[in-house]
N, C-alpha and C positions, 0 to 999 in steps of 0.2 A: 605536482599540485602541493601545496602545502597542506599538511593534513588537519590543521585546525580550519583552514576554509572549507575543504571537503566534509568537515562536521560540520558546518554551518549550514552549507548549501543541500546536503544530503536530506534533510527534512524538508525542505522547501519543494524538491524535487518530488518526494514522495507525497506529499499533499497535492501538489498539482496533479501527480499521476493519478491518485485515487479519487480526484473530482475533488477535493476542497477547494475552499474559497473562500475570500474575504468581502467582503461587501462594503463599496466606498458609496457616502453618503454626504450629503451635506452638513454640516456641523448641526446639533440642535441649541438653539437661541436659549440663553439663560430663563428658567421660570418654567419650560415648557417641558412636556415628558414624550418620549416615545411609543409607540404600541409595538409589542413582538411580532412577527410576520407569523401566520397561523401554518400549520404543516399539515399535510393529509397522510394518512397510512396506506401502505401497499399490502397487497398479497402476497403469500410466500412463492417461492419459486419452486421448480422440481426439486428432487434429491440429490440430483448431480450439479446442482447452483446453489450459490450462498446468494441471495438478494438485499441489498441495500437500499434505504430509503434514500432516494435522490441519487440513486446508482443503478446499475446495471448487474444481471446475475455473473458471479463467478464461475466459470465450469470447472470444476475441480481436475479433472483429467486434463485439460488444455494447460490449466495452471501448471498442473505437476509435469509436463512433457517439458514445460520452459524451463523449471528449476532443475530436471535431470539433465538437461542440456547445458545449463550453466553452472551448476556444482562445482565440477571439476575445475574450472575455471576460477571460481570463487575461492578453492582450495588452497588455488596457487598465487593468489595475491600477495599474500606475505604479511597482511594485519588484517584484524577485523575492521578495524576504519576503511582500508581499500575495499574489503570484501562488502560491507555496507555501501559504498561510494558506487563499485561496479554494479550492484544488484541494482540499485537505486535508478543509475543511468539504462539498463538494459530492461528492466522494466517498463520505464516509462516509453522506450521505444516499442516494447512489444503490447504495450498498451494501445499505441497509434496503430499497429497492425491488427488489434483484434479489438475493435471499437464496441462491439456487443459485451464486452466485460471490463466494466469501470466499476471497482469496487469503492465503495461507501467510507470504509475505513481500513485499515491495517488488520483489524479483525475479522473482516471477512476472508482475508487470503489465509489466515490461521484455522477458519473453520473449513474453509476448502480443502487444504492440504491436510488438515487433521484427516479427513473421510477418506480424500481419495490416496494419498500417497505418504502415509505417517513416515515411512522410512529415509525417503528422499528428504522431506520436511525437517526430520531432527539431524539428518546431516547438514544441510544449508544452515540450520540455526546454529549448530557448534559452532561452525565455522565463521558465523556472525559474532559467534560471542554472547547467545541470550536462547532463551526458550522459547520465543513468541515473536512472529512478526509485528505485532504490536511494538513490543519493549525495540527490536531493532531500528524502527522507525521512529522512535522516540513519543510513539503514544502511552 
């Protein structure tokens, strides 16, 4: 697949995998205003998890096991774009089978991996050509 297409598709996969959404609503007629929706706060999760508003906890050890298994494959992808695309696709699949872990943003992945598996995190991010999952996923 063309690398330019993959670079455009990858952020969309990540946003959908991380629970991002876009709202579709009727256009606002001229001369009217919209009110912003209100958000409620949530309590903190246990220390092995990172809770995101409108998301579920990310279990650091489970996410790290995923990264550990995927790291050799990412290293052999041949390019940072290929590694980012591979991670995005595999992460979306992983989330399907781990429904209880749906991060709000890529920053949740950074926090979970920093505390649970800093060495594996560093290897994976190096392969991705960045120092954070937030940057890797265009955040």
